[in-house]
N, C-alpha and C positions, 0 to 999 in steps of 0.2 A: 445292838442288833445291826447286822450288815445287810445292805441291799444287794441284790444280784446285779443291779445296774452299775456298770463300771464307769469311771471317769478316766479318760485317757489324758495323760499329761502332755497336751499339745500346746505349744507356744508359737508366737510369731516373733521372728527376729528381723529387724529392719536391715536390709542390705544397702539400700540407696534411696534417696528421695530428692525431688527437685520441685520448686514452685516459683514461677517467675511471671511478673506482670507483662501483659502484651503492650498496654498503653495506660498510663495513669496508675491508679491504685490497683493492687492485686485483689480480684474478687474471688479467687480460689482459696481453698485452705486444705490442709491435709493433716493427718494425725495418726498416732499409733500407740497402743499399749502392748503389753505382752500377750493380750488375748484378742485384739482387733486392730484393724488398719482401715483407713478410708481416705477418699478424696471427695472434696466438696467443690462444686462449680456453681457459684451464685450469680445472679443477674438482677438488675433493676429494670430490665427491658428497655424499650426505646423511649423512656420517659425522663424528663429533665428535673423533676422536683426532687428536693432533698428532705427526707422525713426524719432521719435518724442521725445521732452524733457520729463523728468520725469522718474519715475521708470520703465515704460513700455509703449508700444504703446497702448495696450488695456486700460490700466489705464487712459492714457491721453484722449482717445476717450470717455470713460465712463464719465469722469469729464466734458468734453466739452458738451456732449449731456445732461448731468444733468443740467448744467448752462443754456442751451437753453430752457429746459423744465421749469425751475424755472422762466425764463422770460416770456415764453409763457402763463403760467398759474398763473402769479402773481395776476391777477384779474379774475373775472368771465368772461365768454365769451359766446356769443350766439351760437357758433358752435365750440365745442372743437376739432373736427377733422380738421376743417379748420385752427384753431390756430396751430395745429401741422404742417400742410402743409405750412403755411406761414413762419414758423421758420426753416423748413428743410434746406433751402439754407445756413443758418448760420453754420450748421455742416460742409457742404461741403467747405464753404469759410474758416473756421478756419483751416481745414485740409490742404487746398491748400496753406495757408500762412505758415504753420509750417513744412510740410513734404517734403521729396524728392520724385521725381516721380518714382513710381514702378508700376508694373501691378496690376490691381484691386484685384486679388485673394491674393496678398501679403499685402494688406492694412488692417487695423483693421476694425472690424465690430461689431455689437451689436444686441442682442435680446432685445425687449422692450415690457413690458406689462404696460398698463396705464388705469386708471379709472378717469373720469372727469365729473363734474356736467354741465348740459346743461339747456336749457330753458324748460318750461312747466313741471318741476319736473322730467326730464329724467336724467338717469345715463348712461353715454357712456363708453363702454368697448372697448379698442383698443389693438390689439396684433399683433406683428410680430416676429417670431422666437419661441423658445421653453420655454419661461417663461409661467407661469400659473396664471389664475385669478379664485378664488373660491368665489362665491357669496353666502352669508348665510342669511336666513330668518327663524327665530324661530326654529333653529336647522336643517332645511333642507338646502341642498346646491345644487348649479349648478356650473358647471365648464365651462370655456371659454378659447379657444385658442388651436390651433393645428399647427403642422409644419412639413414640409418635412424633417427637420433635423433629426427627429426621425427615418425615414426610412434609411437614410444614416448611422446614428449612430448604428442602429441595424445590418446593413450589416458589419460595421467595427468590432463590437463586435463578430459577427459570425466568421469573418475572424481571429480575435484574438484567439478564442477558437480552430479553425481549426489549426492554426499555432502552438499553444501550444501542441495540440495532435500529430502533425507531428514531431515537433522538440524535444519534451520531455522536462524535467526539465532543461537540460543543455543548451537548445537553447534560443536565444533572439529574440522574434517575433517583437520587436518594430521598428527596422529599416525598415522592409518591410511594417509594418502597417503604419508607418509615411508617406511613399511614397503614400500609398493608400489615406490617409487623405489629402495630398497635392493635389492629383489628384481630389478629391472631391471638394476641394475649387476652383480649376480652372474650372471645367466643370459644377458645380451644383449651386454655390452661385449666387443668384439673376438671375437665368435662368429658363425659362419654363421647367417644369418637374423636377426641382431641389428644392431649398428651398429659402426663402426670409428673409433678415435681414436688419437692418439699416446700410447703407454703405456710405462712404464719396464721392464716385464718381459714383457708379452704381444706377440706378433708383430703388426705393423701396416703395414710398408712395402708389402706386396703389395696393400694395400687403398687406397693413395693414388690418387685420380682424377687423370688427366693428360690434357692436351690441348695441342697446339702450334698457334700461329697465326703467319702472317707478320707481322712487326712493322709493316710498311708499312700493314697493315689496322687498326692500332690507334693512337688518339691518346692516350687516357688509360685508366687502370685504377683502379677503386675497390675496395679490399679491406676488408671489414667483418666484425666479430664478429656473432654472432646477436643480442647485446644491442643493438648499434647498428641492426641490420637490423629491429628491432621497428617502426621508423618505417614499414616497408613491410608486413610480414606479421602484425603484431599490431594496430597502431593505424590502418593504412591511410591514413596521411597522404600517402604518395607511392607511386607505382609505381617500378620500377627506373629507368626513364628520368628520371622527375621527381626522384628522389633524386640521380642523377648530375648533372643540370642544376643542382640546388640547391647541390651541393658545388662544382661548377666555376664557375658564373656567378652564383650567388645568395648564399646565406647563409654558406657555408663550413662546415667540419666542426664547429668549436666551437659555432657558433650552432645547427646541427642537433642536436648533443648536448644543448644547453640546452633546445631544443624537446622532445626526448625526455624529459628530466627533468620538464618541466612536465606532459606527458601522463601520465607514470607517477605523479607526485604527485597529480594530479587524480583518479586512479583507484587509490589506494593499496590499497584492499581487493580489487582485481582482479576486480570484478564486471562492469563494463561491457566490459572487455577481459580475459577470463580468461587467466591465465598463472601460472607456478609461482614466480616471484620478483616482488615488487612493483617492485623496482629492480634492474637487472642492470648489470654492468660493460659499458661501451660503448667500442669502439675501432674506428677506421677510418684508413686511409692512402690518399691520392690521389697517384698518380704520373703523370708525363707521359713518353711514349716519345720519347726523343731519338735521332735518326738522323744519323750522321756519314759515311755512305757505306760503301763496301766495299773491302777490301784482301785480297790473297792471303795464304794461311797457309803458313808454312814447314813442310815435312814434319817431323814429330817434335815440333813445338811443342805444349806442354801448356796454354797459356793465351793468351788475347788480351792480357791485361795483362802487361807485361814482368815476369818473375819474377827474383828475386834468385838468382844462381848463385854460391855461395860459392867453389868451387874448392878444391883440396887445401890451399893455404896458409891460406886463411881458415877452412877446416874445422878445421885444427889450432889456429888462434888462438882460435876460438870454443870448442873443447873445453877449451883451457887456461883461458880465462876462466870457463867453467862450473865447472871443478874448483876454481879459486881462490875463486869465490863460495861454493860449498857447503862446501869444506874449510877455508878460511881466514877469509873475510870474515864470514860469518854467525856461526860460533862465536866469533870475536873480539868483534864488536860486540854480540852478545847477552850478553856478560859484561863486558868492559872498558868497553863503551860505555854501560852502564847504571849508574844511581845505586843506592843501597841499595833493597831491595824496597819498593814503594809510592811511590817518588819519581821514576819516569820515567827519563829518559835524561840523560847528561852533556852539557854544552854543547860542549866540545871537548877534545882530547887535546894534551899537549905533544909535542915531537918524539921523546921516548922512548916514546911510545904509552901514557902514563899519563894518567888523568883530571886535567885542569887544575883548580886550586883557584880557581874564579871564583865570585862571589857571586850570579850570576843565571842564568836559563834563559829563552831566547827561546821563545815559543809556537810559532813556525814550525819550530824544531828538533824540539820534541816531536812536532808533527804529522807532520813528514817521517819520523821514525823509526817512528811508528805505521804509516804507509804501508808502509815497507820490510818490517816483520815481518808485517803483514797479508798483503801480496803473497807473501812467502816461505811463509806458511802455505798459501796456495792452490797453491803449487808443491810442497808436500809436505815442507817442511823441518821436522823435529821440533824442538819448543821455541819455534818462532816465535810461536805464538799466545799463549803465556804472556807473552812480552816485549811483544807488541802490547797485550794486555789491561792489563798494568801501566802502560804509557804512557797508554793511553786513560783508565784510571781516574784517574791523576794529573792529566791534562789537564782532564777534566770536573769533577773535584772542586775544582780550584783556579782554573782560568782562565776558566770560563764565567760571564758576567755575568747578572744577573737579567733584563735586557731582551732577552736572546737573542744578544748579541754576545759577544766574547771579548777578554780583555786582551792587551796586547802583551808584557809582561815579568813574570816571576815570580822570586822568590828561590829558593834551592836547596831550601828546605823547602815551597815553594808559596805563600808570602806574596806579595801583589801589589805589585810595584815600579812598574809603569806601567799604568794602567787603560785607556789609549788603545785604541780600536778601529781597527786598521790593516788596510787592504784586503789587503795582501800576506799578513799572518798569517791573516786570515779565509779567504782562498782556500785556504790549506793546511789549515786546520781542516776545511773542507768536503771537501777531497780526502782527508784522513785518515779522516774519518768514513765517507765513501763506501766506502773500501777495508776499513775495519774491519767495516762492515755486510756487505760481500760475503764476508768471511772467516768471520764469526760468525753472520750472520743477525740481528744486534742491531736490534730495532725502535727502541730508544732512540737508537742512533747515527743512524739515518735521521731520526728526529724532530728531533734536534739539527741535523743537516745542513740540513734544510728550513727550520727556524726561523732558522738563520744566514743562509741565502740570502734569506729574507724580510726580515730585518733589513737586509742590504746593500741590497736593492732599495728599501726604504722610507726608510732613514736616510742612505744614502751616494750616492744617485743625484744626478748633476749636471745642471743645466739645459742645459749645453752638450754633453752626451753622456757616456756612461761613468759612472764613479764617482769620488768624492773619494778622495784618498789615505788619509785618516784622518778620524776624528771624535773631538775637534774638528777642523774643517777646517784643513788646513795650507796655507800660501801656495804658489804655483807654485815650481819646475816640477812639472808632472804627468808621470807615467811610463806607458809602455806595459806594463812588466813585471808589475805586479799584475793587470792585465786579462788578460794572457796566462795567468797561473796560475789566474785565476778561470775562464777557458774550460776549462783542463785539469781543474779540479775539477768543473765542471758536466758535462763529458763523462764523467768517472769515475762521477759519481752517476747519469747516464743509463744507463750500462752495468749498474750495480747494480740499478736500479729499473725500467728500460724506460719511464720516465715521459716521454711525448712533450712535455709542457709544458716540460721542461728544454731541449729543443732550441730553443725560442723565445728563451730567454736566450742560448744559444750563437749563434743567428743574429745577435742584436744585437751581440754582442762581435766576431764575424767581420766584420760590416758596419763597425764602428768601425775595425777593423784596415784594411779596404779603403779607407775614406774618409780616415783620419787617420794611421795608423801607417806604412803602406807608401808610399814615394815612387815613383810610377810612372816617373819620369824616369830614376832611377838603379837601381831595384830594391833600394834600401837600406831598412832599418828604423830609424825614428827612436826615440830613447830618451826625450828630454826635450822637454816642450811647455809652451806657455802655457796659461792657464785655458781658452781657447777652441780648444785643440788646433792652434795654429800652432807652428812650430818655435821652441824656446826661443832667446832671444838669445845671441849669442856662440858660443863653442866648444861649449857644451852642445847647441845646436841641430843641430850636425853630428857629434855623438858617435855612433859606430856600434859595436856589439858583435857580431861575427860569431857568437858562441855563441848569441845570441838569434835570429839568422837561422835557424840549424839547428833550434833549439827550435820555432820557429814552423812550419818546413817539416814537421816530424813532426806537430805538433799540428793543422795544417790537413789533413794526410792523415788523421788520426783523425776529424776533423770530417766529411770527405768519406766515409770508410768508414761512419760511424755514421748520417749524415743523408742520404747519397745526393746531396749537392749539391757540384758541382765547384768548386774554388777555383783556377782558372787565369785569367789568366797569373801572378797574384801569387805563387803558391807557387814556380813555376819561376824567377821573377825573383829571389826571395830566395835560392834555392839557387845560382843562377848567380853572384850578387854574392859570396856567402860563399866559394864555391869559387875565384873569380878573385882577390878582394882580401883575403879573411879568413884566409889560410893562409900559413905560411912556405913559400916555393917550394922550399927544400931539404929540409926535414924533413916537411912536410905538417902540422905542428902548427897548430891553430887559434889565432889571435892574440887578445890581449885587446881591443884597441881600434884601429879605423881611423876615417877620416872618410868622408863621403858620396862623395868622389872616389876612395876606396880607399887614400889615403895612410896609412901606419902612424903611429899616435900612441903606442901602447904595444906593443912587440914581445914582451912576455912571454906566457906561456901557462899558464893555469890548467887543472886537470884536468877541471873540469866541462864546458867547451866541447867537449873531445874526446869525452866520452860523448854529448853532445847531437848531435854530428856523426854518430856511429854510428847513432843513431835516424833522423836525416835521410837518410842513405845507404840505410838499410833502406826508408824510405818512397819513395825515388826509385829503388830497385832497382839500386844501384851496388855490386856485390859486391867489386870491386877496392878501392874506398875503405873498405869495411867492414874488409877484411883489413889495410889500411894503418893505420887508426885503432886497431884492437885491438893491432896490433904496437907502435904508439907508446905505448899505455898500459903495456904490459909493459916495454918497453925503457927508457922515459924517466920513468915515474911510479911503477911498482910495484917494479921491480928494486931490490934493495939495502935495502928497507924491511922492518920487522917484518911477519910473515905477517898478512895481512888489512888492512894499511894502505898508504899511498901518500905520495908527495910532492905537496903541494897546489898549488904554484906554481913555475914555472920562469922564470928571467930569460932575456933574448934569447940569451945565450950557452949556455943549457942548465943552468946552475947552479941549485940549489934556492934559493928566496928566501922560504920560509915560516917562520913562527915557531910554527906549530901545525898540528894535523890536525882541521879542523872536522868535527863530527858531521854537519852539514847536507849535506856533500858525498856522504854515503852514498846519499842520495836520487837524485842524478844517476847514480852508479855503478850502483846497483841497477835504476833504471828503464831504463837502456840494456841491461843484462843481461836483464831481464824481457821487453823487447821482442824481443830476439834469441831468447829462449826461446819467446815466443808464435809467432814466425814459423818457427823451425827446430826447436825442442826438442820433446821428448816430453811435457813438462808443459804445462798450459794456464794462461796468466795473461793473460786478455783483458779 
């Protein structure tokens, strides 16, 4: 049966974004999916206490709110405002779990401006606090959002001017002004007659300002924090129309932010342009409204985007996988998978599930295990953080080079066996640090992650695009695989930090995938290339691994979810090739190697491509294939093995052909589970 209520295919496409700290850690955040975009401006107020992990309470609050919004708008929704309301309790719950009890006025809070696509071609504008939304259509603009904050801020600035006039240049007005600001937070925040913000314990949803516009009346939307909007209401450099024009057709957001910093620096004493902060965090996101026509909605449908429906068989398989992870896998690998205290994780196990006596530890393995236990901690598994911290401490103590890179290979006790900086290893180091920082709030981990990325971009960039495999530079072939994992790491760091600059790195990696890795004629993914990214000569140039197809399908879906930029038709082409040519037609097992025509080169099946296929089927909303893949995991790889372990590799006839259980495979197994948990489970691992 068809409903008469249509759903307009309206999407948001990110044109530009910027988010920069004014001083210290950035307390802003921004985000976008294909269906929503937002800016968050958090604050801890004029209070010095530190209640939460990470560089600051407001930074923590902005990150958590950003993660909640990414989950709320991961798919289209019939009621964007209701989606916000349904997720609001998650912010409160996260704060209650993490922070000490203090009065509400001493807790962090945030302003939020959000634009979301709704039904019937409507665009919903939501605002609470002093962020701003500028709607543009053919050069004309409309502004949305107002706040009582402005009244209290104006009174504080007036008091600042009065105190300066009374005290003269030798006096310091800030101690008295700070007491005024503290009083405002206590008597006015989320109170009638005061002002309203997102808050972890005070009611705020009823105060969200909301308007709906036909999407056909909008070309672009600029969402800005009050810090960025200083260009209009403090410095008077632009009016709203001029700011939108400069963002769209002139300087761009990064240049506008640089102009803001120049103006703030020129008046650091805040005398010519009175304000309460000499330098404020500044964030803005510019989106284009993309319209794809209208289609009817089936009665009872809950989403424009196809949703994954597990069904009874898959529900049972998922429940079994969840039980196996929490009751068998994590307890086993947190003990048998670890070396003695202080020395990280073992390289691999023998077939009896005992630690193998090997004299080395690959850095990538240490990094992967740090991810697993950091993510497990965010899912609430007891003991995970201790394992993650042990691995993190071992890695940073022994593998980090003085120049900001990391070595490739360590001895069991941490002595350096190979100091080479390898792109694949560095990608996983960044990935691990991003997750460890997310689990612990470690500022040091974030600093190391950023320094590692800076080293990669400075010392490994290739003049022909992408990055060298290693330094010292190795001869061809070059590979797509390290670049894929670098994209994964950059996106993980973006989720942890909300730093929009990271998406520019992601953009470049996705563009390299589009131009070089993906073959548009066959939909296949190349593995090996010459120095200038042509197919490698001989069999290497036509070597295709279906598991990497599935890995890219999921990863491109993540990129689209986080950036708001669509990756079609390439993502669909990869998925179609892997489904058609990359699986055993009888069992559904993902094969090790085919060629670009689909001919089988190696009919064996490792466990990791099966787990990556689960993630891809989630991204492409194929519930039946999810059920089939989980079933294959249990029937063909897990059954008959010691609890918490698996068979690593099957021959074409289904017989085991492994001589070990690699620790590195746990990353694949757990990432598939954590993605299932993010989509279907009660725990959050985003």
